[in-house]
N, C-alpha and C positions, 0 to 999 in steps of 0.2 A: 116145381122141381123138388123132389124129396132129398133130404140130407141122408147120406149113407152113414150108418153107424157101425163101426167095428166093435166087436166085443172086447172090452178091456180085460186084461189079466186081473183076476180077483185075488186079493189077499185073504188068507185064512184068519188073520188077526182080528180080534174084536175091535170095533170102532169105539173110541173114547169120546167123552164130552168135548175134549180139545179138538178132536177130528171134526165133529159136527160144527163146533164153533168156527173153526178155520174154513170149512166149506161154506157155511152160511155167510160168513163175513166176506169171503171171496165173491160169492154170488151177488151180494149186495153191492160190493165195490165195482163189480163188472157192470151191473145195471146202472149205477151212478155214472161210471165212465162213459157208457154208451149215451146216456142222456146228455152229459156234458159235451161229448163230441158232436152229437146231433145239433145241439144248441149253437155250438161254434160254427158248424157248417151253415146253418140257417142264417146266422148273423152276417155271413159273407155272401148270402144269396144263393146258396147251394142246397139241394135236397141231401139228406144223409146218404142216399144211394149214389148221387153224383160225387160226393166226397169220397166214398168208398171206392168208386171207379178210379178216381184220380190217384188214390193211394195204391191201388192194385197196379196201375200202369207204372207208377214211379218205383214201386217195390219189386217189379218183375225182374227176376234174376237170370232169365234166359239170355243167350248170346244175341238173339235177334229181338227186335221190339215185340211186344205182346200183340197178339191178334184178337179180333173180336170174339172168336170162339173161346180162346183162353180166358178172356175177360169174363165171358158168360159163365164159364166153368168155375172161376174163382169166386164170383159173386153168387153162385148157385141160382142163376136165372137162365131162362131160355135164350137162345141165340137172337131171336127177333126182338126180345126185350133189351138185350145188350146193344143191338143196332140202334134202337130208338134212343137209348141212353147216350151212346156215342154221338149220334146226330145232334142231340141237344148240347152236349159239351163242345162239339166243334162249332156250333152256331154261337156259343158264348165266347169263343176264342180261347178256350182252356185246353183243348185237345186238338191234335192234327191227325189226319189219317192219310195213308198213301199206300199204293201197291207195294208189297214187300219186295226187296231186291232179289231174294233167292227164289221167290215163287210169286209171280204177278197176280195169281188168283187170290192170294192171301192179303188181307188188309192189315198193315202195321200201324199201331197207335203210339203216339208220343205226346208228351206234355208240351204245351207252348210255354214260353217264358212267363206269361201271365198265369197259366195253370200251375207252374212250379211255385210262383210267388204265393198264390192262394193256398196251395197245399202246404207249403212251409209254414204259413201263418197258423193254420189249423193244427198242424202236426206239432209245432212248438208248444202250443197251449195244451194239446193232448198229452205230450210227454211230461209236462209239468204236473198235470193232473195225476198221471200214473205214478210219478215220483212221490206224490203225497200219500199214495196208498201202499208204499213199499212195505210197511210192517205187516199188512194183510197178506201180501205175497210171501213174505218170510214165514209167516205162520202156516200158510198153505204148503209151502215147500217142506217144512218140518213135518207136517201131517203126512205128506206123500212119502217122505223118507221113512216114517214109522211103519208104513204099510209093508215095507220090505223087511222089517225087523221080524225075528222069529216070534211065533205066537207065544203069548204068556197066559197064565191062568187068571190074571186080573180081568175084571169086567170093565 
């Protein structure tokens, strides 16, 4: 499944060394975070994709529980791949599925108590890791704010 890219609004301001430094540091921090998160998931017996699925189910903001189709869309995978992922998580006792109350053709997904426990453990560690990279995010935000500044003659 391809990732849809929208064209961001481009600034006319020339990029500075600080902009490139902030972007490079952010990219590196992002890669380190993903590796850290994946290692945490594996340590608890999950694949990174299983961890991501649990997080998507828990973070779903809709009024009704998330469906398999919505999970697939959020993970950028095909519906049949999401079905297999859900099947494996149900078999492990981390996820439950049931016909949705409002539409029995729709399958509603919810975390089991064990799924919540496992996800909280990984998420607590992940948030700690993200907190340690706060200065990198601050630099990136400042670089993004500079993009809105009027163009200058400086290079």
